[in-house]
ChimeraX commands (.cxc) that place a marker at each C-alpha (Angstrom):
marker #1 position 160.44,106.58,165.46 radius 0.5
marker #1 position 161.56,106.12,161.86 radius 0.5
marker #1 position 163.85,108.64,160.28 radius 0.5
marker #1 position 165.07,109.19,156.74 radius 0.5
marker #1 position 166.66,111.94,154.73 radius 0.5
marker #1 position 166.60,112.62,151.00 radius 0.5
marker #1 position 168.80,114.88,148.91 radius 0.5
marker #1 position 167.96,116.39,145.54 radius 0.5
marker #1 position 170.11,118.99,143.77 radius 0.5
marker #1 position 170.90,121.75,146.28 radius 0.5
marker #1 position 168.31,121.02,148.95 radius 0.5
marker #1 position 167.36,118.17,151.19 radius 0.5
marker #1 position 164.42,117.02,153.24 radius 0.5
marker #1 position 164.46,115.35,156.63 radius 0.5
marker #1 position 161.46,113.24,157.57 radius 0.5
marker #1 position 160.30,111.28,160.60 radius 0.5
marker #1 position 157.33,109.13,161.58 radius 0.5
marker #1 position 156.29,108.36,165.13 radius 0.5
marker #1 position 154.38,105.09,165.47 radius 0.5
marker #1 position 152.65,103.92,168.63 radius 0.5
marker #1 position 150.53,100.90,169.42 radius 0.5
marker #1 position 147.99,103.07,171.24 radius 0.5
marker #1 position 148.01,106.37,169.29 radius 0.5
marker #1 position 147.77,107.44,165.64 radius 0.5
marker #1 position 151.04,107.93,163.73 radius 0.5
marker #1 position 152.53,111.42,163.56 radius 0.5
marker #1 position 154.62,112.64,160.62 radius 0.5
marker #1 position 157.01,115.57,160.50 radius 0.5
marker #1 position 159.33,116.82,157.80 radius 0.5
marker #1 position 161.60,119.78,157.28 radius 0.5
marker #1 position 163.56,121.16,154.36 radius 0.5
marker #1 position 167.26,121.43,155.11 radius 0.5
marker #1 position 170.11,122.86,153.12 radius 0.5
marker #1 position 172.65,120.11,153.62 radius 0.5
marker #1 position 174.91,119.35,150.72 radius 0.5
marker #1 position 175.69,115.80,151.79 radius 0.5
marker #1 position 173.28,112.89,152.07 radius 0.5
marker #1 position 174.72,111.72,155.40 radius 0.5
marker #1 position 174.24,115.20,156.87 radius 0.5
marker #1 position 170.59,115.05,155.80 radius 0.5
marker #1 position 170.22,111.69,157.57 radius 0.5
marker #1 position 171.67,113.21,160.74 radius 0.5
marker #1 position 169.34,116.22,160.37 radius 0.5
marker #1 position 166.33,113.90,160.25 radius 0.5
marker #1 position 167.55,111.96,163.32 radius 0.5
marker #1 position 168.06,115.21,165.25 radius 0.5
marker #1 position 164.62,116.44,164.17 radius 0.5
marker #1 position 163.08,113.22,165.47 radius 0.5
marker #1 position 164.89,113.37,168.80 radius 0.5
marker #1 position 163.91,117.03,169.25 radius 0.5
marker #1 position 160.25,116.31,168.48 radius 0.5
marker #1 position 160.36,113.32,170.85 radius 0.5
marker #1 position 161.50,115.58,173.68 radius 0.5
marker #1 position 158.76,118.11,172.89 radius 0.5
marker #1 position 156.13,115.32,172.83 radius 0.5
marker #1 position 157.35,114.00,176.21 radius 0.5
marker #1 position 158.47,110.61,174.90 radius 0.5
marker #1 position 160.85,108.85,177.32 radius 0.5
marker #1 position 161.37,105.45,175.64 radius 0.5
marker #1 position 162.08,105.30,171.94 radius 0.5
marker #1 position 162.99,102.73,169.30 radius 0.5
marker #1 position 164.83,104.52,166.51 radius 0.5
marker #1 position 164.75,102.96,163.06 radius 0.5
marker #1 position 167.06,104.47,160.50 radius 0.5
marker #1 position 167.39,103.80,156.82 radius 0.5
marker #1 position 171.08,104.65,156.83 radius 0.5
marker #1 position 173.09,101.81,158.31 radius 0.5
marker #1 position 176.15,104.10,158.40 radius 0.5
marker #1 position 174.43,106.66,160.63 radius 0.5
marker #1 position 173.08,103.97,162.97 radius 0.5
marker #1 position 176.54,102.40,163.20 radius 0.5
marker #1 position 178.17,105.77,163.90 radius 0.5
marker #1 position 175.66,106.65,166.62 radius 0.5
marker #1 position 176.03,103.23,168.27 radius 0.5
marker #1 position 179.85,103.36,168.08 radius 0.5
marker #1 position 180.10,100.44,165.64 radius 0.5
marker #1 position 182.13,102.44,163.16 radius 0.5
marker #1 position 184.51,105.39,163.22 radius 0.5
marker #1 position 183.65,108.89,161.96 radius 0.5
marker #1 position 186.38,110.36,159.75 radius 0.5
marker #1 position 185.09,113.87,159.08 radius 0.5
marker #1 position 184.96,116.50,161.82 radius 0.5
marker #1 position 181.62,117.95,160.66 radius 0.5
marker #1 position 179.99,114.52,161.02 radius 0.5
marker #1 position 181.40,114.26,164.57 radius 0.5
marker #1 position 179.49,117.45,165.36 radius 0.5
marker #1 position 176.25,115.77,164.26 radius 0.5
marker #1 position 177.03,112.70,166.36 radius 0.5
marker #1 position 177.66,114.94,169.40 radius 0.5
marker #1 position 174.34,116.68,168.77 radius 0.5
marker #1 position 172.57,113.28,168.71 radius 0.5
marker #1 position 174.37,112.30,171.93 radius 0.5
marker #1 position 173.23,115.51,173.67 radius 0.5
marker #1 position 169.63,115.05,172.54 radius 0.5
marker #1 position 169.66,111.37,173.55 radius 0.5
marker #1 position 170.50,111.96,177.21 radius 0.5
marker #1 position 166.87,112.88,178.03 radius 0.5
marker #1 position 165.55,109.37,177.30 radius 0.5
marker #1 position 165.13,106.51,179.77 radius 0.5
marker #1 position 165.45,103.87,177.05 radius 0.5
marker #1 position 166.74,104.42,173.56 radius 0.5
marker #1 position 167.36,101.67,171.00 radius 0.5
marker #1 position 168.61,101.99,167.43 radius 0.5
marker #1 position 167.94,99.68,164.54 radius 0.5
marker #1 position 168.71,99.63,160.84 radius 0.5
marker #1 position 166.20,99.10,158.04 radius 0.5
marker #1 position 166.47,95.33,158.42 radius 0.5
marker #1 position 164.41,95.52,161.60 radius 0.5
marker #1 position 162.02,98.04,160.06 radius 0.5
marker #1 position 160.55,95.50,157.66 radius 0.5
marker #1 position 158.73,94.02,160.66 radius 0.5
marker #1 position 157.42,97.41,161.81 radius 0.5
marker #1 position 156.07,98.94,158.61 radius 0.5
marker #1 position 157.02,100.90,155.55 radius 0.5
marker #1 position 159.93,103.34,155.27 radius 0.5
marker #1 position 159.51,107.06,155.74 radius 0.5
marker #1 position 158.01,108.63,152.65 radius 0.5
marker #1 position 159.46,112.06,152.07 radius 0.5
marker link #1:1,2 radius 0.2
marker link #1:2,3 radius 0.2
marker link #1:3,4 radius 0.2
marker link #1:4,5 radius 0.2
marker link #1:5,6 radius 0.2
marker link #1:6,7 radius 0.2
marker link #1:7,8 radius 0.2
marker link #1:8,9 radius 0.2
marker link #1:9,10 radius 0.2
marker link #1:10,11 radius 0.2
marker link #1:11,12 radius 0.2
marker link #1:12,13 radius 0.2
marker link #1:13,14 radius 0.2
marker link #1:14,15 radius 0.2
marker link #1:15,16 radius 0.2
marker link #1:16,17 radius 0.2
marker link #1:17,18 radius 0.2
marker link #1:18,19 radius 0.2
marker link #1:19,20 radius 0.2
marker link #1:20,21 radius 0.2
marker link #1:21,22 radius 0.2
marker link #1:22,23 radius 0.2
marker link #1:23,24 radius 0.2
marker link #1:24,25 radius 0.2
marker link #1:25,26 radius 0.2
marker link #1:26,27 radius 0.2
marker link #1:27,28 radius 0.2
marker link #1:28,29 radius 0.2
marker link #1:29,30 radius 0.2
marker link #1:30,31 radius 0.2
marker link #1:31,32 radius 0.2
marker link #1:32,33 radius 0.2
marker link #1:33,34 radius 0.2
marker link #1:34,35 radius 0.2
marker link #1:35,36 radius 0.2
marker link #1:36,37 radius 0.2
marker link #1:37,38 radius 0.2
marker link #1:38,39 radius 0.2
marker link #1:39,40 radius 0.2
marker link #1:40,41 radius 0.2
marker link #1:41,42 radius 0.2
marker link #1:42,43 radius 0.2
marker link #1:43,44 radius 0.2
marker link #1:44,45 radius 0.2
marker link #1:45,46 radius 0.2
marker link #1:46,47 radius 0.2
marker link #1:47,48 radius 0.2
marker link #1:48,49 radius 0.2
marker link #1:49,50 radius 0.2
marker link #1:50,51 radius 0.2
marker link #1:51,52 radius 0.2
marker link #1:52,53 radius 0.2
marker link #1:53,54 radius 0.2
marker link #1:54,55 radius 0.2
marker link #1:55,56 radius 0.2
marker link #1:56,57 radius 0.2
marker link #1:57,58 radius 0.2
marker link #1:58,59 radius 0.2
marker link #1:59,60 radius 0.2
marker link #1:60,61 radius 0.2
marker link #1:61,62 radius 0.2
marker link #1:62,63 radius 0.2
marker link #1:63,64 radius 0.2
marker link #1:64,65 radius 0.2
marker link #1:65,66 radius 0.2
marker link #1:66,67 radius 0.2
marker link #1:67,68 radius 0.2
marker link #1:68,69 radius 0.2
marker link #1:69,70 radius 0.2
marker link #1:70,71 radius 0.2
marker link #1:71,72 radius 0.2
marker link #1:72,73 radius 0.2
marker link #1:73,74 radius 0.2
marker link #1:74,75 radius 0.2
marker link #1:75,76 radius 0.2
marker link #1:76,77 radius 0.2
marker link #1:77,78 radius 0.2
marker link #1:78,79 radius 0.2
marker link #1:79,80 radius 0.2
marker link #1:80,81 radius 0.2
marker link #1:81,82 radius 0.2
marker link #1:82,83 radius 0.2
marker link #1:83,84 radius 0.2
marker link #1:84,85 radius 0.2
marker link #1:85,86 radius 0.2
marker link #1:86,87 radius 0.2
marker link #1:87,88 radius 0.2
marker link #1:88,89 radius 0.2
marker link #1:89,90 radius 0.2
marker link #1:90,91 radius 0.2
marker link #1:91,92 radius 0.2
marker link #1:92,93 radius 0.2
marker link #1:93,94 radius 0.2
marker link #1:94,95 radius 0.2
marker link #1:95,96 radius 0.2
marker link #1:96,97 radius 0.2
marker link #1:97,98 radius 0.2
marker link #1:98,99 radius 0.2
marker link #1:99,100 radius 0.2
marker link #1:100,101 radius 0.2
marker link #1:101,102 radius 0.2
marker link #1:102,103 radius 0.2
marker link #1:103,104 radius 0.2
marker link #1:104,105 radius 0.2
marker link #1:105,106 radius 0.2
marker link #1:106,107 radius 0.2
marker link #1:107,108 radius 0.2
marker link #1:108,109 radius 0.2
marker link #1:109,110 radius 0.2
marker link #1:110,111 radius 0.2
marker link #1:111,112 radius 0.2
marker link #1:112,113 radius 0.2
marker link #1:113,114 radius 0.2
marker link #1:114,115 radius 0.2
marker link #1:115,116 radius 0.2
marker link #1:116,117 radius 0.2
marker link #1:117,118 radius 0.2
view
């Protein structure tokens, strides 16, 4: 699953793409009202995890285009703001339903295809 968020003026959009070797790609997006770009990135990650649960996916490679969000979720860097900690906790709660879950930054994504177009 690839996730990305984009912010423009007073609204944002969260987008995800599911890619499989055996099935066609699926795309989802949602307009959010986040006022921070990092919050939009977290919204897109949460959207992807929620859709994964609905689709019955148990093993997932997550590719994010925000190295900061990936590092926060994988405990490689500290979160300073309390509202971002709430997003991280939401990701943690959604992640517990997966058998295998791996995160990667955009460096790995160059081998797996193009970034999410929102």
